[in-house]
LUMDOPA-448577 format. One record per residue (C-alpha): x, y, z negated. Coordinates in Angstrom, 1 decimal. Example, Ala and Ser with C-alpha at 12.3 -4.5 7.8 and 13.67 -1.06 7.14 Angstrom:
BEGIN
{px:12.3; py:-4.5; pz:-7.8}
{px:13.7; py:-1.1; pz:-7.1}
This chain:
BEGIN
{px:43.1; py:82.4; pz:-78.4}
{px:42.3; py:83.3; pz:-75.1}
{px:44.5; py:82.1; pz:-72.9}
{px:44.8; py:78.5; pz:-75.0}
{px:40.6; py:78.2; pz:-74.6}
{px:41.3; py:79.1; pz:-70.7}
{px:44.1; py:76.4; pz:-69.8}
{px:41.0; py:73.8; pz:-72.4}
{px:38.4; py:75.2; pz:-69.3}
{px:40.4; py:74.7; pz:-66.5}
{px:41.4; py:71.0; pz:-67.6}
{px:37.8; py:70.4; pz:-68.2}
{px:36.7; py:71.7; pz:-64.8}
{px:39.2; py:70.2; pz:-63.1}
{px:38.2; py:66.5; pz:-64.7}
{px:34.8; py:67.9; pz:-64.0}
{px:35.9; py:68.1; pz:-59.7}
{px:38.0; py:64.7; pz:-60.0}
{px:34.9; py:62.4; pz:-61.2}
{px:32.6; py:64.7; pz:-58.8}
{px:34.9; py:63.8; pz:-55.8}
{px:35.7; py:59.9; pz:-56.7}
{px:31.5; py:59.9; pz:-56.6}
{px:30.8; py:61.7; pz:-53.9}
{px:33.3; py:59.4; pz:-52.0}
{px:32.9; py:56.3; pz:-53.0}
{px:29.8; py:55.5; pz:-51.3}
{px:31.0; py:56.4; pz:-48.4}
{px:34.0; py:54.9; pz:-48.8}
{px:31.8; py:51.7; pz:-49.6}
{px:30.2; py:52.2; pz:-46.5}
{px:33.3; py:52.5; pz:-44.4}
{px:34.8; py:49.2; pz:-46.2}
{px:31.5; py:47.5; pz:-45.6}
{px:31.4; py:48.8; pz:-42.2}
{px:34.9; py:47.1; pz:-41.6}
{px:33.7; py:44.0; pz:-42.9}
{px:30.9; py:43.4; pz:-40.5}
{px:33.0; py:44.6; pz:-37.6}
{px:35.6; py:42.0; pz:-38.9}
{px:32.3; py:39.3; pz:-39.1}
{px:31.3; py:40.3; pz:-35.9}
{px:34.5; py:39.8; pz:-34.3}
{px:35.5; py:36.2; pz:-36.0}
{px:31.9; py:35.3; pz:-34.4}
{px:32.0; py:36.7; pz:-30.6}
{px:33.8; py:33.2; pz:-29.5}
{px:30.2; py:31.4; pz:-30.5}
{px:28.1; py:34.1; pz:-28.1}
{px:31.2; py:33.6; pz:-25.7}
{px:30.0; py:30.1; pz:-25.7}
{px:26.5; py:29.9; pz:-25.3}
{px:27.2; py:32.3; pz:-22.5}
{px:29.4; py:30.0; pz:-20.9}
{px:26.8; py:27.3; pz:-21.3}
{px:23.8; py:28.9; pz:-19.7}
{px:25.7; py:30.7; pz:-17.2}
{px:27.8; py:27.3; pz:-16.1}
{px:26.4; py:24.1; pz:-17.4}
{px:25.4; py:21.1; pz:-14.9}
{px:21.4; py:21.2; pz:-15.5}
{px:19.2; py:24.1; pz:-17.3}
{px:19.2; py:24.4; pz:-20.9}
{px:16.7; py:25.0; pz:-23.4}
{px:18.5; py:28.3; pz:-25.1}
{px:16.6; py:27.7; pz:-28.3}
{px:18.2; py:24.2; pz:-28.7}
{px:21.2; py:25.6; pz:-28.0}
{px:21.1; py:27.9; pz:-31.1}
{px:19.6; py:25.5; pz:-33.1}
{px:22.5; py:23.1; pz:-32.2}
{px:24.8; py:25.9; pz:-32.9}
{px:23.4; py:26.9; pz:-36.6}
{px:23.0; py:22.7; pz:-37.4}
{px:26.6; py:23.4; pz:-37.0}
{px:27.6; py:25.7; pz:-39.0}
{px:25.6; py:24.9; pz:-41.8}
{px:27.2; py:21.1; pz:-41.7}
{px:30.7; py:22.5; pz:-41.8}
{px:29.7; py:23.8; pz:-45.1}
{px:29.1; py:20.5; pz:-47.4}
{px:27.5; py:17.3; pz:-47.1}
{px:24.2; py:19.1; pz:-49.1}
{px:23.8; py:22.2; pz:-47.0}
{px:22.0; py:21.3; pz:-44.0}
{px:19.4; py:23.5; pz:-41.0}
{px:16.2; py:23.2; pz:-41.2}
{px:14.4; py:23.6; pz:-38.0}
{px:10.2; py:25.1; pz:-38.0}
{px:9.1; py:21.5; pz:-37.4}
{px:11.0; py:19.8; pz:-40.3}
{px:10.6; py:22.3; pz:-42.8}
{px:6.6; py:22.4; pz:-42.2}
{px:6.7; py:18.3; pz:-42.3}
{px:8.3; py:19.0; pz:-45.6}
{px:5.7; py:21.5; pz:-47.0}
{px:3.2; py:18.4; pz:-46.3}
{px:5.7; py:16.1; pz:-48.5}
{px:5.6; py:18.6; pz:-50.9}
{px:1.6; py:19.2; pz:-51.1}
{px:0.9; py:16.0; pz:-52.9}
{px:-1.2; py:14.2; pz:-49.6}
{px:-0.3; py:13.9; pz:-45.9}
{px:-1.8; py:12.0; pz:-42.9}
{px:0.4; py:8.9; pz:-41.5}
{px:0.5; py:5.4; pz:-42.0}
{px:2.3; py:5.8; pz:-45.6}
{px:5.9; py:4.9; pz:-45.0}
{px:9.3; py:6.6; pz:-45.9}
{px:12.3; py:5.8; pz:-43.3}
{px:15.8; py:6.6; pz:-43.6}
{px:19.2; py:6.3; pz:-41.0}
{px:20.8; py:3.0; pz:-41.8}
{px:24.5; py:2.3; pz:-42.0}
{px:24.2; py:1.7; pz:-37.8}
{px:22.3; py:4.9; pz:-37.3}
{px:19.3; py:2.7; pz:-37.2}
{px:15.4; py:3.8; pz:-38.1}
{px:14.7; py:1.6; pz:-41.2}
{px:11.9; py:1.2; pz:-43.5}
{px:12.9; py:2.5; pz:-46.8}
{px:9.6; py:1.6; pz:-48.6}
{px:5.9; py:1.8; pz:-47.7}
{px:3.7; py:3.3; pz:-50.3}
{px:1.6; py:1.0; pz:-52.4}
{px:-1.8; py:0.7; pz:-51.2}
{px:-0.9; py:2.8; pz:-47.9}
{px:-1.8; py:1.5; pz:-44.4}
{px:1.8; py:0.1; pz:-43.9}
{px:2.0; py:-1.8; pz:-47.1}
{px:-1.7; py:-3.4; pz:-45.9}
{px:-0.2; py:-3.7; pz:-42.5}
{px:2.9; py:-6.1; pz:-44.0}
{px:5.5; py:-3.9; pz:-43.4}
{px:8.7; py:-4.2; pz:-45.4}
{px:11.7; py:-2.5; pz:-46.8}
{px:14.6; py:-2.5; pz:-44.4}
{px:12.3; py:-3.6; pz:-41.4}
{px:14.4; py:-1.9; pz:-38.4}
{px:12.1; py:0.2; pz:-36.2}
{px:12.9; py:-0.4; pz:-32.7}
{px:10.2; py:1.3; pz:-31.0}
{px:7.2; py:3.6; pz:-31.7}
{px:4.3; py:3.4; pz:-29.5}
{px:7.0; py:2.0; pz:-26.7}
{px:9.6; py:4.5; pz:-27.1}
{px:12.6; py:3.6; pz:-28.9}
{px:14.4; py:4.7; pz:-31.1}
{px:18.0; py:4.5; pz:-30.1}
{px:19.7; py:7.7; pz:-31.0}
{px:16.4; py:9.4; pz:-32.9}
{px:16.6; py:10.7; pz:-35.7}
{px:14.9; py:10.1; pz:-38.8}
{px:12.9; py:13.4; pz:-38.0}
{px:11.3; py:12.7; pz:-34.7}
{px:10.7; py:8.6; pz:-35.7}
{px:8.3; py:10.7; pz:-38.8}
{px:6.9; py:12.9; pz:-35.8}
{px:6.0; py:10.2; pz:-33.7}
{px:4.8; py:7.9; pz:-36.6}
{px:2.8; py:10.9; pz:-38.3}
{px:-0.8; py:12.0; pz:-36.9}
{px:-4.5; py:12.5; pz:-37.1}
{px:-5.8; py:10.0; pz:-39.5}
{px:-8.3; py:8.0; pz:-38.1}
{px:-5.8; py:7.3; pz:-34.6}
{px:-3.1; py:3.9; pz:-34.4}
{px:0.2; py:3.4; pz:-33.7}
{px:1.9; py:0.4; pz:-32.8}
{px:5.6; py:0.1; pz:-34.2}
{px:8.0; py:-2.3; pz:-33.2}
{px:10.0; py:-4.0; pz:-35.6}
{px:12.9; py:-6.3; pz:-36.6}
{px:13.4; py:-8.3; pz:-39.8}
{px:16.3; py:-10.1; pz:-41.0}
{px:15.3; py:-14.0; pz:-41.5}
{px:13.9; py:-15.2; pz:-44.5}
{px:16.5; py:-17.0; pz:-47.0}
{px:14.5; py:-20.5; pz:-45.8}
{px:15.0; py:-19.6; pz:-42.4}
{px:18.1; py:-21.5; pz:-40.5}
{px:21.5; py:-20.2; pz:-39.7}
{px:20.9; py:-19.6; pz:-36.2}
{px:17.1; py:-18.2; pz:-36.3}
{px:17.4; py:-15.0; pz:-34.3}
{px:15.8; py:-11.8; pz:-34.8}
{px:13.0; py:-11.3; pz:-32.7}
{px:11.3; py:-8.0; pz:-32.7}
{px:7.6; py:-8.0; pz:-33.3}
{px:4.5; py:-4.9; pz:-33.1}
{px:2.4; py:-4.0; pz:-35.8}
{px:-0.5; py:-1.9; pz:-35.4}
{px:-1.1; py:0.3; pz:-38.2}
{px:-4.2; py:2.7; pz:-38.4}
{px:-3.2; py:6.1; pz:-39.9}
{px:-4.9; py:7.4; pz:-42.9}
{px:-4.9; py:10.2; pz:-45.4}
{px:-1.9; py:9.4; pz:-47.8}
{px:-2.2; py:10.5; pz:-51.3}
{px:1.7; py:11.7; pz:-52.8}
{px:1.8; py:10.1; pz:-56.3}
{px:4.8; py:11.5; pz:-57.8}
{px:4.4; py:8.9; pz:-60.7}
{px:5.0; py:5.2; pz:-59.5}
{px:4.7; py:3.7; pz:-63.2}
{px:3.8; py:5.0; pz:-66.5}
{px:3.5; py:1.5; pz:-69.1}
{px:4.3; py:1.2; pz:-72.8}
{px:7.7; py:-0.9; pz:-73.4}
{px:8.8; py:-2.5; pz:-76.6}
{px:8.9; py:-0.7; pz:-80.0}
{px:6.9; py:2.6; pz:-78.9}
{px:9.3; py:3.3; pz:-76.1}
{px:6.9; py:5.4; pz:-73.3}
{px:8.3; py:4.1; pz:-69.8}
{px:7.3; py:6.7; pz:-66.6}
{px:9.0; py:6.1; pz:-63.0}
{px:9.3; py:9.3; pz:-61.5}
{px:9.8; py:9.1; pz:-57.7}
{px:9.4; py:13.0; pz:-56.1}
{px:9.2; py:16.4; pz:-56.9}
{px:6.1; py:17.5; pz:-55.8}
{px:3.0; py:20.4; pz:-56.7}
{px:1.4; py:18.1; pz:-58.5}
{px:4.5; py:16.0; pz:-60.6}
{px:4.5; py:18.5; pz:-63.6}
{px:0.3; py:17.7; pz:-63.8}
{px:0.4; py:14.0; pz:-63.6}
{px:3.7; py:13.6; pz:-65.7}
{px:1.6; py:15.8; pz:-68.5}
{px:-1.4; py:13.5; pz:-67.7}
{px:0.9; py:10.2; pz:-68.0}
{px:3.0; py:11.5; pz:-71.1}
{px:-1.1; py:12.7; pz:-73.2}
{px:-1.9; py:8.8; pz:-72.2}
{px:0.9; py:7.5; pz:-73.6}
{px:0.9; py:9.7; pz:-76.9}
{px:-2.6; py:8.2; pz:-77.1}
{px:-0.6; py:4.7; pz:-77.6}
{px:1.1; py:6.3; pz:-80.5}
{px:4.6; py:6.6; pz:-78.2}
{px:7.9; py:7.8; pz:-79.8}
{px:10.1; py:7.9; pz:-77.4}
{px:9.9; py:8.7; pz:-73.5}
{px:12.4; py:7.0; pz:-70.8}
{px:11.5; py:9.2; pz:-67.6}
{px:13.4; py:6.7; pz:-64.9}
{px:14.4; py:9.2; pz:-62.0}
{px:16.1; py:6.6; pz:-60.5}
{px:15.1; py:6.5; pz:-56.2}
{px:13.9; py:9.9; pz:-56.5}
{px:14.0; py:11.3; pz:-53.0}
{px:14.2; py:14.8; pz:-54.4}
{px:11.6; py:17.9; pz:-52.8}
{px:10.7; py:21.1; pz:-54.4}
{px:13.1; py:23.0; pz:-57.3}
{px:10.3; py:25.0; pz:-58.6}
{px:8.3; py:21.3; pz:-59.1}
{px:11.7; py:19.9; pz:-60.7}
{px:11.4; py:23.1; pz:-63.3}
{px:7.9; py:22.3; pz:-64.1}
{px:8.6; py:18.5; pz:-65.0}
{px:11.8; py:19.9; pz:-67.3}
């Protein structure tokens, strides 16, 4: 009986020791594995540092190290997929401003066309840009005399925006109208626009359609989107709305948190 219990106790102690050893060494092993992974990552990214070092030492002109690093980060993110991008501090501030519900500028959204030109996507209804006659698809060839050739949309937006009460002059190219002759040529023309405080309304249109169907067009997801949507839904409900069409066509995106609030 004593021998049987001793054998049982021996295996219990042996099992406990084995578990204790595994528990004590597990963290150590994981740390070694993590350290090996870090060493491997450092080894893989070492060429980036080598290239930057060569650029700083041997490039024909003095370079801005911050611009070089930002370029490397941009290339790194673009290598992932088309929806991944590096956002600089200036671009982040502009994005934050756009999602606050208002900004100071002329009230025009821009994009690059297929040829890389800076193109007017859409003037905001009632904005200084719309009042000045700026139209969708106008090509912006210069901003205050500075050519937009080779410029990206963030650089162009930085030049267009500014303190309210100040002016900006856009040099535009516009496709000839349908009544123009076939040999009509595009001629650049200047439009001087006064900057103002531009409210960014997420809801571009809200109305009742036939058969008690409500219609709301949501153009972006900003801090005010959910609040604006709730207001218009309440107004349509007072008109005995029985169904709702939420139009997200041409929605430019925005805050993920705002899209959750809208849902």
